[in-house]
Each structure stands twice: as C-alpha cells, then as structure tokens.
N, C-alpha and C positions, 0 to 999 in steps of 0.2 A: 270244374269243379272250382270252388271256392277254398281260399286258405285259410285256416282257422289259426288266430296267434294266441299262444297260451305260456303264461308266464309258470306257472303248475300245470302240467299235463293232466288230461283229465282220464283217469283208468278205466277200463272195464272191469280189473279185477285187481288186488296186489300184484299182480305180475308187471315188472317193468324191465324185463329183459327185452335186448334188442333183438331184432332179425336174424334168425342164424343164418351160417354160411352156407347152408342146404338150401334155406329159402332163397337168400340172395342169388344163387347159382342157378335155380329152376327157374327163378323170376328175371334173370338175364337172359334166359333162352326165350321166355316169352315174350319181353320186349323187343327182343331183335327178329322173332318171326314175325310182330306185328308192324316193327318199322319197315321190314321188308315187302310185306303186304302192301301197307300202306302206302310204299314207295316215298319212304320220307326225303330221301336224297337219292338223286339218280344212281349214284353210285351203290347205294344200297339193294334199290330196283335191281339192278344189271348183276349184282354179286351171286354167286353160289351160296349157299346157305353151310356149305361145307366150308367154307371161308369165315363168314359172319359169325359163326356161333362160338369158336373158339376164342376169337377175337371179344367177343363181348363176357363169356366166361373168364379172361383173362383180366379183365378190369373189374369186374363185378365187385370183387372183396378189395378193391383197392381204398376206397374211402374208411375202411375199418383198420387201416395202416394205423392210424393214431390211438389204437388199443391193443397194449403188449400182450393180452391174452386171447387176442384172435386169431383164426387159422393162420393170416398171412403175417402178423406181427410177431407169432412164436416163430417164423421162417425167418423174418428179418428183426431181430430184436435191436439191432443196432440204429435201425431208423425208426422202429416203433417206439422206444423208450423217449429219444427225444421229441419225436411229434407228439407223445401222450403228455409229457413235460410241459410242452411248450403251448399245446392248444386243447388237451383233455379229448376224451371220447367225444363223438359227435359236435365238434368245433368245426373248425378252419376246413376239413377234408370234406365235411357234410354240407359244404355251403356252395352257392352259384360263384364266389370269388375262384373257390377251386376247379371248378368246371371249366371259367373262364381261362383260368390259367392253364389249364390242361388242355383245352382247344386252341390257343395260343400257341403252346409249346408244340403240339403237333404240326400245326400250320406250318413253324418254323423247318421240319422235315421236309425237303425236297428232294427226295429221292423216292421216286416212286418205285423202284424195283425193292426197296426197304419196307415201305410203309405207302400202299396205296392209297387212293380216297375211300375204298369200300373198309380197309382194313381200319383207316383213321374214326371213321364216321362208328363201326363196330364198337370200336373201343371206347368211342362217346356214350354210343348207346350202352353197352355194358355198365360204367360208371353211374349213368344218369338212371339206370333200373335200381342199383344199391339206393341213391337218394329217394327214389319214388318208393321204394320198398319201405324205407325208414320213416319216409311221411305217413304211411299208411297206420304207423303203431301210435300207441298212445304217447309215445314220451317226444314224437316229432323230432324236426330238424332244423338248426340254424340257417336257414335259407341266406339271411342277409349279413351274415358274419362279419366283422366283428359284433354286430348288434346280436347280443345273446338270445332274444326273442324267438322261440322255437315255433314253427309251424307244422300243423298235423289234418291230416283228413277229418272235414267237420262229418258230424254224426256218430258214425259206429267202427270206431277205429279196429286195426286187425292184433288181436293178441296175438304177441309173437313167442317163438319157441312153440314145441309141443306139435301135437296132431292138427290143431286148428289151423296153424301157420302151413305145416305139411299139405294138408288138403285146401288150403286156398291155392298155394302155388301151383298144385299139380292139378287143380280143376281149371285155373288161369292157363296155364301151360296145355293142357286138352283142348282146352276151347279156341286158343289163338292157333296150336296145330291143326285143327278140323279147319278152321276158317282158312288158314293159307293153303291147305294141301286136300282139303275135304276127303275125298274116299280114297285119293292116288297113294297117300301112305310114303313109303319112304321112296317111292319111284318118282316123288317130284325132285326129290335132293339131286 
C-alpha cells in the first residue's frame, strides 16, 4: 500500500475523531494473530497466543498516552499531561521515531526471564497496530515526526468511532482468527 501525505486530512464526513480504545484493542489482537501466523519473527511464530495477545493489548494504547482524555491518559495524568503539552495528540508518540526508540529500549533489556523475545515482539506489534489503526483514519499520523505532515491510507479511510469502526475491527479480527485457526477454534491456543 502506498502512503498518502496530506496537510489537511480528507474526510469522509465531518467525523474527525480518532480511533477508539476499543477499536485499538481489537485491532491489536488482529495484528498479533496475523504476525503469529505469518511468522513475522521466529519468537512470534514459536510463542503461545496466550502470551502474545496480552502483551499486544498492553502496548496497543501506549501511543495515546499523549492525550489526557484517552483511556491510558486518564490513568496516568502525570505523564499524559506533559506529553500532551510537549507534542500534542498524534505527534511524537505516533511516529516511526517513537517506534525506533521503543525498539531500542526493549533491546536494552537483557533479562529473558523478565522480557522474552516473544514478549518484546508482541509489545512492538501492539504499538504498531495502534499506528496502523490511526493510519487508516482520515486524520492520519505524522510518521516522520518532527515533520508534521500526516500520512493516511489512500482511497477510502476508516471512519472512526461508532458502528463502522467496531464492525471493521470485529470483521478483521474474525477473518484473522479464521485464517490462523480455521475451524479449530480455541483448541489451537
């Protein structure tokens, strides 16, 4: 898929809300299922989904820590407030620079009993799933922050919030679940 740069987002409607926490959580599960099935890394391929899914869920909301009214921002206002004042919402925390710093930080933890390779990879997938979800919306994300230009999915962006987003997230989760496990259901876990 190509990136589309936009100074002013192109909107499907006058809805400009970001993807919801529920949408990000559902989408993170979709992404970790796909990463596991596609054997994105050897650690992801070999790990149990019972370990991967909670880690992806744990990091899926981290980029929105820059918004004091986000689910995570309300829990950690002492961190969310300063991040919001410094970078604004969908700024630094929604960039490849933040991803690179997170990957570097995780690489510094050399205690496999604390953070295994699979756990680190699942945390990265969860974070990236958030960026991918916001990239699908009309608002886009500043991938190359501090350059403020936002990138979004070309063509038909995802209207965020409400039933459309929920249906999209549930449908992609169902399709990923079926592709990963077919008719095995929970027996494959």
